[in-house]
C-alpha positions as CSV (number, residue, x, y, z in Angstrom):
1,M,102.3,-127.9,-3.2
2,G,100.4,-128.3,-6.2
3,S,97.6,-130.0,-3.0
4,H,97.6,-126.5,-1.3
5,T,96.7,-125.1,-5.2
6,Q,93.5,-127.6,-5.2
7,S,92.1,-126.1,-1.9
8,E,93.0,-122.8,-2.2
9,N,91.1,-123.2,-5.6
10,S,88.2,-125.5,-4.4
11,E,87.2,-123.1,-1.1
12,P,86.9,-120.4,-4.1
13,E,84.1,-122.6,-6.1
14,A,81.9,-123.4,-3.2
15,A,81.3,-119.7,-2.2
16,T,80.1,-119.2,-5.3
17,S,78.2,-122.3,-5.7
18,S,76.3,-121.6,-2.2
19,K,75.9,-117.4,-3.5
20,R,74.2,-119.1,-6.2
21,R,71.9,-121.2,-4.7
22,R,71.0,-118.2,-2.2
23,K,70.6,-115.6,-5.4
24,R,68.4,-118.8,-6.5
25,R,66.6,-119.0,-3.7
26,F,66.0,-115.1,-3.2
27,G,64.3,-115.1,-6.1
28,L,62.1,-117.7,-5.4
29,A,60.9,-116.0,-2.4
30,L,60.3,-112.8,-4.8
31,A,58.2,-114.3,-7.2
32,L,56.3,-116.4,-4.7
33,A,56.1,-113.6,-2.5
34,G,54.7,-111.4,-5.8
35,A,52.4,-114.0,-6.4
36,L,50.4,-114.0,-2.8
37,V,50.7,-109.6,-3.0
38,E,49.2,-110.3,-6.2
39,A,46.4,-113.2,-5.1
40,L,45.6,-110.9,-2.6
41,A,45.2,-107.8,-4.1
42,I,42.2,-109.8,-6.3
43,R,40.6,-111.3,-3.3
44,R,40.6,-107.6,-1.9
45,R,38.8,-106.6,-4.7
46,G,36.5,-109.2,-5.2
47,Y,37.4,-111.1,-8.0
48,G,38.5,-115.2,-8.3
49,V,41.9,-115.9,-6.7
50,A,42.8,-117.9,-9.3
51,G,41.2,-120.1,-11.8
52,N,38.5,-119.6,-14.2
53,V,37.8,-115.1,-14.0
54,V,35.6,-113.3,-15.9
55,V,37.6,-110.5,-17.8
56,R,37.5,-107.3,-20.3
57,C,38.9,-106.6,-22.8
58,R,40.1,-103.0,-23.9
59,E,36.4,-102.6,-26.5
60,G,33.9,-104.3,-23.2
61,H,34.0,-108.0,-24.6
62,L,33.5,-110.6,-21.7
63,F,35.4,-113.7,-21.0
64,T,36.2,-115.8,-19.0
65,T,40.1,-117.3,-19.2
66,L,42.4,-118.7,-16.9
67,W,43.4,-116.8,-13.9
68,I,47.0,-118.4,-12.3
69,P,48.6,-115.3,-9.5
70,G,51.7,-114.8,-10.1
71,G,52.6,-116.8,-13.7
72,S,51.0,-116.5,-16.8
73,L,51.2,-119.7,-19.4
74,K,49.4,-117.5,-22.3
75,S,49.3,-114.3,-22.4
76,V,51.9,-111.9,-21.0
77,R,51.7,-109.8,-17.6
78,L,51.5,-106.5,-17.1
79,G,51.0,-105.9,-13.5
80,W,47.6,-105.6,-12.8
81,A,46.4,-106.5,-16.8
82,R,47.6,-109.1,-19.0
83,F,47.5,-108.7,-22.4
84,Q,46.1,-111.8,-24.3
85,R,43.9,-113.0,-27.0
86,C,40.5,-112.0,-26.8
87,P,37.8,-114.9,-27.8
88,V,34.8,-112.8,-28.5
89,G,36.6,-110.0,-30.4
90,R,38.6,-111.9,-31.3
91,H,41.6,-109.8,-31.4
92,W,44.8,-109.1,-29.4
93,S,44.4,-106.3,-26.0
94,L,45.1,-105.5,-22.5
95,V,42.1,-107.6,-20.2
96,V,41.5,-106.6,-16.2
97,P,39.9,-108.6,-13.6
98,V,36.3,-108.7,-13.7
99,A,33.7,-109.1,-10.5
100,R,31.4,-111.7,-11.3
101,D,29.4,-109.2,-8.8
102,D,29.7,-106.0,-10.8
103,L,28.0,-108.7,-13.5
104,N,24.6,-108.9,-14.9
105,D,22.9,-112.1,-16.0
106,Y,23.6,-111.6,-19.2
107,E,27.2,-110.7,-18.2
108,R,27.6,-113.4,-16.5
109,R,26.5,-115.5,-18.8
110,S,27.9,-114.8,-22.0
111,A,31.4,-114.1,-19.9
112,L,30.9,-117.6,-19.4
113,E,29.2,-119.1,-22.7
114,H,33.2,-117.8,-23.8
115,H,36.5,-119.2,-23.2
116,D,39.7,-118.8,-24.2
117,V,41.8,-121.1,-25.2
118,R,42.2,-123.9,-23.3
119,I,45.5,-125.6,-21.4
120,P,45.4,-129.7,-22.0
C-alpha cells in the first residue's frame, strides 16, 4: 500500500515539473519574439539594430548608448523609449533612437563624443 501511494505522488510531481518547463520555455520564446520584433522595428525605421546607437533625450541632447533589443542593463525600457541618464545634460530622461542619416555632421560628431556610462 505504501508503494502505491508513492507512485500516485510521483505522477503529479512529474506533471508539475513538466508544466514548469513548458511555462519557462514559453516565457523564453515570448522574450525572444519580443526582442526580434524590436530589432526588426528598429531596422525598419533606419536605426542601428544593436550596439552603439545615437539617441535623443527629451531636452534634445544627442549621445551614444549601448542599445540591446529585448534587453536593458542601464535603463528602464518603456516600449519604444528608454528611461536613462543623459550624459550631456546630466539628468534622467526618456530617450529614443535617432537615425544617423537624419543628423548633420555636427550632430553626428557631437553624439559620438558623448557616450553614456560604459559597461565593463
